[in-house]
N, C-alpha and C positions, 0 to 999 in steps of 0.2 A: 203602555210598555216603553222602555227606554229610560236613560238617565235623565234626560231634559224633558221628558214627558211626549215624545215623539209619537204620533200615531200612526200605527202601521198603514190605516186607509188613506193617511196623507204623504205617504213617502213615493217621491217622485223621480228624486236626483240617486245618482250612486253613491255620494258624501252621505246623504239620509240613511242609506239602506246599510252603508258600512257602520254608521253611529247605531244603529238597530245591533247589528251583530257584534259590536262592542259591548254593549248593555247587557246581551245575552251573557257574553263571556264573563262580564262580572256578576252576574247575576248566579252563573253556575258555580263559580268560585264560591259565593255566600253559600248558597246551599249546601255545598258538600264540607264547608268550614276550612278550606283552604285556601292556596295560591291561585290565580287564574292558570289554566293550561296554557304551557309555552309553545311559542311557534314548533319548538323541536317536537314535544310532546303530539301536537295534533299534526305535525308531519309523519311521525311514526304510527298514528292510528290511521291515517289514510293513505299513506304511501307516496303523498305528494312531497313537492320540496317545502322545505320551511320557508325558502324566500316568497314562494307565489303565495303561501298563507297570509304571510304580510303583506301582500299586496292586495290580497282579498281585504282584511280588516281595516287597511287604511285608505280603503276607497279608490284605488287607483286600476284595479282590475275586476270587471264583473265576473265572478265565478259562473259558469256554465251551470246549468239547470241541474243535472245530474251530481256536480259538486256542491251546489249550493243546498240541495238537499239532505246531504250527507252532514256538511258543515252543520247546518244548523240542527239537527239532530243531537251531534256532537257536544253543543253548546247546550243543549237542556232543553229546547222548545219542545211544549206539548204537541198534539196531534193537532188541537185546533190553531195553535199558534204557527204551526207549520203551513197549514193550508193558506192562511193571511200572508205568511211571510215569501211564500212562492208566487202568491198574487200580485204582491208588492214589487218581487224581483221581475216578474214579466213586463211589470209597468215601467219599471226604469228600464229595461232594454227596450222597449217599444219606445220612449221617449228619446233614448240615446240613438235609435235609429235614423240616418240622414234621409231626407227625402230624396236626393239625387241617386243616381246608381250607386252600389256600394262599392268602396275602395277595393282594388285586388289586394288579395292576401296571399302574397308567394311562401311557398313553403318547399324551397330548394334544396334543402341539406340530404345529400348523399346517404345511402344505407351505412349504419354502422357495422366496422369490421368483425367478423366472427371470432370469438376467443379473446377478447380486450382483457389485459392482465395489467395488474398494478397500477402504478402511475397516481397513487391516492395522493401523496403530497401535491403534485402538480395540479390535480384536480381541484383541490383545496385552494392554491393561489389562484386558479380561474374563478372558482366560486367568490372568492373577495373580490374580484372586479366587479361584483352585481352590487355590492355595497360603495363602490368608489363615487358615485354621482355623473355627474354632467359629463360628456366628451370622453367616455372611457375607451381605450384602446390597449389591447391586448396582444402580445406576439410570444409563439411558440417558435423557439430557434434549435435548431441541432444538426447533427451531420446527415448524410443521405441514407435513408432507409431505417433511422431510429423511431418514426413512429408520429411524427408530428401531426399528419394529417388525420392518423387514426384517434390520437388524443384531441384534437379540435372536435372531429365532428362526433365523437362519443360526449365531449361537454356539451356541444351545442344541442345535442338530442336531451340530455338531461336537465336543460334550463330554457328549452323551446317554449314552455307554458309561461314565461316571464316575458315574453315577447310576441302580445297576442295580435301584432300587426303584420307578422310574418317573419320569416329566416330568408335572407339573399345569401348565395354562394357563386364562387366561381374559382375555378382553377387557373391561376394566372401564368401556369406553364413555365414559369421562370428558369427553371432548371430541366425542361424535358428536352427530346432530342431536337423537337423542332422548335421554331420562333416564338420566343413570349408572346402572351396576349396582349395586344395594346390596350392603355386605359381607356380611349374612346371606345374602343369595341367592347370592352367591360361596362363602360356607363350604357351604353345601347341596349345591351342584354340586361341591364338593370331596370332602365327606364321602360321598356317593352311590359318586363316583370311587373311593375307597377302602375300598369294601365296605360301607358303612352301609345298613341298609335305611331306610324311609321312616320307620317307628316308632321310630328309634333316632337321629334328628335332632332336638334340642329345638328348641321355638319361640322362647326366650330366646335374644337375641344372645348376651349372655355364654357361656350355657350351652353353645351351639352353638359356640362360638370354643373353650372348653375340650375339647370332644366331639372336635373336627378337631384339636387338637394330641395329644389322646390317641391318634387314630387313625396321626398320623404319627412319632408319637415314635419314634426308634430308626432309621427309615428312613433313608436314603441318596437323597433326590430332590432335584428339581430344580423351582422354581416361577418361572413367567413370568406374570407380573401385568402386563399389557400397557394403554397408553393410561388411565393413573391421573390422576383429576382433582386428588386431594390426599392428603396423608398420611392423612387419617382414612379414606379410601377402603381403605387399605393396610393400617394397623397390625392390624385384628382379623385379616388374614390370614396373619400372621408366623407360622412355626411356632416352638414351644418347643424343639425338638430341635436340636443344633449339628450334626448332620449332614448338614443341608438347606442348599441355596443357594438364594435369592430374587433372581430380576432382575426389576427394574420400569421400565416405559416410562413417559414422561410428557412433556407440552409444560411442565408447571411445573418449577421447580427442586428441588422437594420437600426444601427446606433443612431442614424440621426432622426427616426420618428420616436425613439426615448429620449432624444435631446431637446427637439422641436415641438413635439405633440403631447411629450409624455406619456410615451406607451410604457405598459409594463412589461418586462420580458420574464418569459418562462423558459429556462433552458433545459433540453431533454438531453440525459445521458443515456446509454444502453441500460438495459435493465439488471435488477440485482440478480445473483444466483438463483435466488428462491423465485423471482416473479418469471426468469428465463425459464425456468422448469414447469411453474406453472402454465406457461404459454403452450409448451412441447405437450403435456398432460391434456390441455383443453382438446389440441386438436389432434393429438394420436391417441390418447387414451391410456387403459390401465398398461399397457406396454413400458411405459415410461418408469412407473413404479415397480414392474418387473426386472428392469433393466437399469436401475438407477445410476450406476457408474456409468454405462454407456450413455444414459440420457444426460447425465453431466459433462460429460466429455463432448458431446453434441452441442452443448450452450457454451461451452468453453470454445470451441472452434469457430463456432457461429460469432465470437467476440460478444456474445449476449446482445446481439443487434436485433430487433424484432422483424424486419424484413427477413434477414437472414435465417432467423429461427422458424419464420413459417414456411420458407422454402423448404427446408431441412425436414419440418414436421410434414408437409405434403409428400416429398418422397417418400417419407416412412410409410404413410399411409398408403402409398401407391406399390408398395411393397410388403404386402401383411405378412408374408409367410417368412419375411427376411428380418435377422435379430437386428435391434438397434446398435449393438456391436458393430455390425458390418458397416451400418451409415458411419458411424465414429470412425472407424477405419479408413473408410474413404475420404472422410475429411482430414485426415491428418496429414496429408500431403499438401502442404501449404504452397507448392507451385501451380496445383491443379484445382484448389479448393475453389477459387472463383468459377471453375468451368461447372463443378457440380450444383452450385447456388445460383441456379435459372430456369427458370420456367420456359419449356421450349414453345416458340411463337409468341411470347409476351415480352418484349424487352423492359417494360415498366416493371417489371418483376425480377430483373434478373441484377445482382448485385453489382456486377462489374458496371452494367450500364446505368446504372443511376448514379455510380462514383462517376462515371466519365462525364455525365452533364455537369456535374460541378467542377471537375478539372478543367473543361474547355473555357469555362468563365475566368481562369486565371491569367495574370499577366505571364510574359514570357519567362521573366527572372522567380516569380512564384511557382511556375509549373515546373521549372529545372530544379528548384529548391525541392518540391515535393518529390520529384522522383529519386533525386538523389539521398532523400531522407528513408526512402523504402528501401536503401542499399545499407542503411546504417545499422551495425551489426547488435545494436542497443536498442533500448525500448524508449529513453527520453532523452533530452537534450537541451541545450540552451543556445543562445544566439551565438556565443565563441563558438560553440561546435558547429553550427550551421554555416559560421564565417569560414572554419578550416575546411569544411565538407566543400562548400561552393567555391572558394576562392575570392568572395567577395570581401568588402570591408565590414566591419562590425555593423553599422548603419545600414547596408544592403540587406545583410542578414536578419535584422530586426525588422525591417518592412515587409520582407518577405515571409518572416513567421507571424506578423501581425495579419499580413493578407489570408493565409492559411488558416489562422483563428477565425477569423470575420466569416470566412466560408464554411466554418466546423471541418476543416480537414484534418487540424490538429487541436488540440485540446489543450489547457491550461494543466500542469501536471507537477505538484511541488512549486518550485521555484522556474522551472521550465515548462516544456512543452511535450507531448507523446501523441500517439496515434493507436487506434486499436489494431487487433492483427488482420482484419480483413481489409483495411484500407492501406495497412503495410503492406499486404500482398499487392494490392492494384497500384501502390506507389512504385514497389519495385518492377511492375510490368510496362511503367512509364518512364525508368530510370533512363537517361542517355548512355550510350556506348561509350564511357570513358574511365581510363583506370586512375590517372592522377586523382580526381575526388578523395578515393579511399585513402591513398597513400598519404594525401596531405592531413587527413581526418586522424590517420594512425598514428603519424606523425606528432600532430599535436597533442593526443592524449600520452604519447610515450614523453615529449618534452616537459608537458605540465606535470604528470606525476613525478618525474624525476625532480623536477623543482620543488613540489610541493614534499617531497619525503627527505629533499636535503634541508628545509627548511623546520621539519618537525626533528629530524635526527642528524645534527649537524657533526656530531663526533662519531657516526658511523664510518669505520673503515675497517674494525675488526672484528672479530666475533665478540659477540655479547654474551650475558651468563644466561646458563640454566638455572632453575629454582630448584630448592629443597625447601627450607621453611625460615623466610621466603627466600629462596634463589634467586639469581636472574636469568636472563636468556642470551642465546647466541645472536651475534651481531654481525652484518655483511661485510661483503667483500667491497672492492673499488667502485666509484659512481660509474654510469653509463653515461657516455657522451651520445647527447641528443641533438635534433635541430633547433635553431632558434624557434621562438614561440610564435604565433600567426601575431600580427597587429592588435593592437588594441587589448590586449589580455591583461587581466588584472595582476599586479604584483603578489606573488605566492610567498614573499620572504617572511612574512609573519606567520607564526606556526598555528595560530587561530584561523586564520584564512586558507593555510594549507591544509588542516585536519579537516575543515569545512568542506573545501573543494573534493578531496579525495574522499568523504564520506557521500558525498553527492553523485558522484561518479563512479564510484565503486562497482555497480553493475555493469556500465559500460566499460570499465577497465577490464572486467572478466570477459565479457563479450570478445573485445579485440584479441586479447591474448589467446582465445579459443578459436578466433577467427584467420588470424596471420601469423604464420611461422617467422617471418622477418622482426616482428616486433615483440613476439612471446618471450623471448630470453630479455631483453631489454625490461620487460615490465616484470618480468620475475627477480630481476636483480633489484630494480627501484622499489618494489612493492612489498617484499618478504617481510621486513620489519613492521611494516604498518599492519599487514594483516595478523602477523604474532601479536602484537601489543592489544590490536583492538578485539582479538578472539574471532578472528573472520576466518576459520580453518577451512571453511567448505570453499570459500573463494579462492584462498591459498592453493589449496588442492588442485583445483582447476587449474590456475593459472601456472602452476610449478609442472603438473603433469604435461600440459600441453608445451611449456618449455623446453621440458628434456626430452619430448617426443622431437621437436624441432631442432634439439641440439644435436642429437643422436643422429638426425640426417645430415645435419652441415659440420658435424665434428667441430664446433665451435661452442665453447662457455659450457660444457656439459657438467665439468666436474661443480663449479659454482652452484649450479641450478640443482645438481643432486643433494647438496647439502641443504638449500632450500626446501626441497621436496623431503627430505628427512626429517627436517623439522617440524613440517607439520604431523608427518608419523608420529614422530614424538610426541607432540600436544595432544593429539588424538589417541596416546597410550599405546600404538603398536610399535613397541621398543625394538622388536626384531626386524621389521622392515626398515625403521629408521637406521639400525644398525648396518644392514646391508648397502643402503644408498649412502651411509656416510664412509663406509670402506671403498666404494668404488671413488667415491670422491678421491678420498687419499691416494688412491692408485692413479687418478687421474690427475691431480695437481703435482705428485711426485713425480711423472713422466715430464709434465710441461715445465718442472722446475719452479713451478709457483711455492714461494716458503709461504707466504701471507695465506695462501688458500690451504695447504699442509698444515699451518697451524690451527687453522680453524678446523678442518676436518678432524684433527687430532684432540681437539677439545671436545667436540660434539660426540666423538667415540668414548672419550673418557666419560661424560656423563651419562651415557648410555649403559657401558659396563658398570657404573656404580648402581644404577637401577636394577640391572640384572644379576647382581651379586657378585661380579667380577672385581673384586674390591682391588686385588695386586694389578689386574690389567688397567683398572679406571686410574690408579696411582701413576702408572707408568705413562699413559697417554697423557693426561693432564700435565704431569711434569715435563714432558717432551714439546707440549703446546707452549707452557710458560717459558722454555728455554730459546725457541724460535722467536717468540715475540720481544724478548728482552735482546736478542740478538738482532732483529729487524729495528729496535728503537721505537716500538708501539706500545706505549703507556697504557692504552685503552685495552689493547689484548692482555697485557700482563694483569691488568687490574682485574680482568675478568676470570683470570685464572686462579690468583688468589682467591676469591670468592669461591669457585669451584673447589679448588684444594681445601678450604678450610669447611666447606660443607663435607667433604669426603673424611678428613679428620674427627668433623663433630660425629659421624657416623660410627667411627669407630673407637670412640670413647675418648680422643685426644682433644678434649673441652679447652684447654687452654692455649693449645697450639691453633686449633680453629680461631680462637677470639684474636689472638696475635694475627693472625693471615687477614682476617676481617677487618681489624684495625687498618692493618697497613691499606687494604684496599679502598676503604674509607677517606682515609688520607688523600691517596693519590686521585680518587674521583673528586675530591673536594678540590681539590688542586687543577684539575683539568676543568672544573665547572660544569660537569655531568652529573646534574641533580637526579636524572633519574636511577642511574646507577649507583650514586651514592646513597639513594633509598634502599636497593637491593643490598649494597654492602652493610648497611646498619641494620636492617631486617635482619640478616644473617648473624650479626653480632648481638642483636636481642636474643636471638635463638640461643647462642652460645651461653649468654648470661643467665638465660633461665637453668640450663644445665648447671651451670657452675654455683647456683643458689643467690644470685646475684640480682633479685627480683626487680628492686628499683630502676637499677642501671637498664635491666632488660625491657622494662615499661618505657623507660625514657628513649631508649633507642627505637623501640618499635613505634612510638606516637610518630616521632621524626620521620620514620621509615613510612608509615601511612600517609602522612601529609605531603613528603615529596611524592610520592607514587599517584595520589590523588592531583597533585598540581601539574604533574607530567602527564596525566591523561592514560595511566597504566591500571586497567582494573586486574590485571592478572596479579601484580605488586601490590596492589589494594586487598586483594583476597588474602593473599598469603601474610600480609601484615594483620589482619583482623584473625586469621587462625594462630598467630603467632601468639598476638595478644590474649587470646581465649586460652591459650595453653599455661602462658604465664599466671592468668588469673586463678586458674584451676588449681596451679603449685600453690599460689597464696591462700587458698581455700575459699575461694568464691566462685561456686559453680554456676550460681544461678547468671552473673554478669558474665561468665565465661560462654555461656550457653547462648547468649545473644552476639557476643561478637561471631562464634563458629556457625552459625545460622546464618549471619550475613556473608561469611566467607563461602559458606555452603552455596548459598543463592548465585553470589559470584563466580564460582567454579562453574557450575552447571550453565549459566547463561554464556558464557565465553568457550566451553567445552573442553576444558582443562583437567582430565582424567587425573592426572597425577596430584593436582590440588584437592580435586573431589575424594580420593581415596584417603589423603592425610587426613582432611577434614573430618570424613566420616569416624575414622579412628580417633580423633580427639573427641569427637561427640560422643562415642561410645564409653569412653573414658570418663567424660561429665556425667554422663546420665546415670553411670555404675556410681559416682561419689555423690550423687543426690538419691540415692537407693531405688532409682528405676531399672531394674534387670532387664526386664523383658526388651522394652525400648533401646535399652545399651546393646543387647544381642541382636535386633535389627539393624544397629548401624554397623557392627563389625562384621556381621554375615555380607551385608553390603559392600562394605570395603574389602573383605576377602574375595569377593566375586570380582570387583574392579581390579584388585591386584593380582589375581592369578590371569585376568583377561590381558594385562599390560605386561606381565612379567616382574612387576615390582616387588624383590624378594624382600626387604624390610618393612614394607607395609603389609605384605603378606603373614611375616612372622609377627608384627603388632597386632593384626587382626585375629591371628590365631590365639594370642594370648590373651587377649580381650575376651573372645569367646569363652577362654578357658576358665577366667576371672569372674565370668557373670552367669553361666550357666548353672542351674541346679543339681545337674547329674555329676557327680564326682568322678566316675569312669570318663564319661564323655569329655568331660571339661580337662582332665588329665591328658589324655590323648592330644586334644588339640594344643594343649600347652608344650607336649612334648616334640610336636610337630615344629611349633613355634621356636622351641631350644635349639634344635637341629637347625634351623635357617640363620639363628642367631650367631651360633657358634661358628657356622660357614663364612659369615659375614666378618667375625670378629667384632661384632657388635656388644658394647658393654651391657646392654639389656639382658644378654644370656645368664648373667650372674644372678638377677632378680629371678627370674623364672627356675633357675635352677633350685635354689633356695627354697621356693615356693613348693616346688614337687618334692623334695626332700624333707618337708614337715609331713607332722602326723596327719590322718585325714581331717578334713574339715568337720 
């Protein structure tokens, strides 16, 4: 038997035996007419790892008797062959047995943790270490409590059969409450495990390391060095033989071990949501599935940190009659959460304790920065933020962050750093009692936000435009005076850099505004237009609400903030609440004698009245605002009101007047160099031209408006331009092309939460689909538009939706009733659309 004609009765070496096994594998493949069984197929059939099967067939490891018997049967050996091969295996084992006393085979791995969950990708990374060849070192790094030891021990048990000469394990106690284990003491332990007597262990560290390397030389062993403080604690323990694999766990990144010894680093983060729930389910049981929301909250409150999850799960197990919702409620209190996440009498399983052992190893500068970061109201930060918080220069702040990152007390997050909630709670406990750091930080954010918005919106001083089809939006009042920026700050004069800074720091700006009354009004003044243009309405609502509350308490700047808050409600479609804020702001500005603020409030009230169907009031308010802007020499304010008045004239059928006003506004904004508002003026002019039947002019103006809105980063203007182009294409008899534009506009409106634009586009879509013969789809769009318009109070779009339903609905009685309702609204508004509806109702039945 055998490809080389080897006889079973002559086999005496492991290589010869392995050759017979490979011959069996090839013969088995020929008999079944297919490919040889792969290592993975054999692993699936046996439950062994595919790696150890490779070792058996390569002749590097002698299979144990019971495994050998299973293997040769799977490879097709008949009964007679099985006996002969078993005898050959015993002969090889006898030949390999040394005459001297057998070497000690240590099996020092601790037991696996109950309920191990997830980490499949990390286990696969560690599996890949087995194929790296000589002098393999792996490191598992991560923050305290993230499960580094659990993963390492799990993997070590899975692969123990690849290391037949044993496994050594040592907890180096690098981050424990006591002193770290010295390398010399670890070497002595390992030497004793390898068979050395007390007299054979040298006292000198270098000699002891040499003796250890001698004892381990040539052995196939796995070394697990757990909880290492630094590379100096590890290097003396590295074997000199290429047949060993070393796995190190540490809260430090052990960068030197990677640079000098070529160690492969596996970094552990907190568990994924599903893995965290699975861990809770394993420990707690079916109660997790009975209360999924509570379980998800527990996982979230534990920051998906394995140690915290296990402690929380044990708390639940200890209280079987208590609902998981109660435990979730107990963990909501961030100030006392760490108090609950401990096991009495076992400091090694208290979250606060394991964090403290990392904190103790920090330099004084990094320790102070860590504590102050616990007070940061946001969740992520960069070196400039830390410099403002600590009062250190940029280089010192970066050095502190780098040290915290190496200790896994902060983690990379986007282009900055962050820490999970449990670490943040512990950091707050470590914070020094100082008031200045937060003041510096908040001043820093206000200063940078003001500089960034000044670069983005250099023309902002007066109200900007509201948008109809497509209108502009309202603009701000005067700039806020803020402190000088901290040293080494990047220049934000460039609009791209300014927008990048604002986008990146947006969550922190909201957190600051809702934390400190002193800075919320300034942030409201600085950021309102950035929020509006970007469609960040939820952030705007939080900032302006906080600012309004602060302004009411201090009686400073309330009227201006109320306009900002009213603008948010306007964009969210709550026109009546917006009106209330604008009216209160108007009264406040008049009391203060602030003509610029008065003009702004009048302008905003004008566009609200127009939407609510109060045409006469709208005309009066907008005309008054225009007069105030002209009186004050504010050309931007004048241009804005020309656009808004033009839109009102368009609604009432005065299309030529509307076009004249919008042409004047476009010339003014072109002269002033405001490309964004030029885009809005041209967009409105394009809408006028469509109604005047000048379709080529309309498209030319609207395509230019679209280009300008895209160029200036205004998604709302971009969506409005798409919608208006769609309306022109429909009027030109190309509904398919119109549909594409309108679908793009609808997506933008929903993305930025612009209810007015969404309502308008839904009606456009209904009209387009009806022109394409899709009456049912058209009805769906008009019904959706009607629901939105009734919610927001938009009278014109309500009438338009009712008319659309009447035109598309197959039931004549139902259709006529809707068109009569549309007619009543159009007549009240003085809209020219009333004529077409009236004519349709007067015709004979369809």
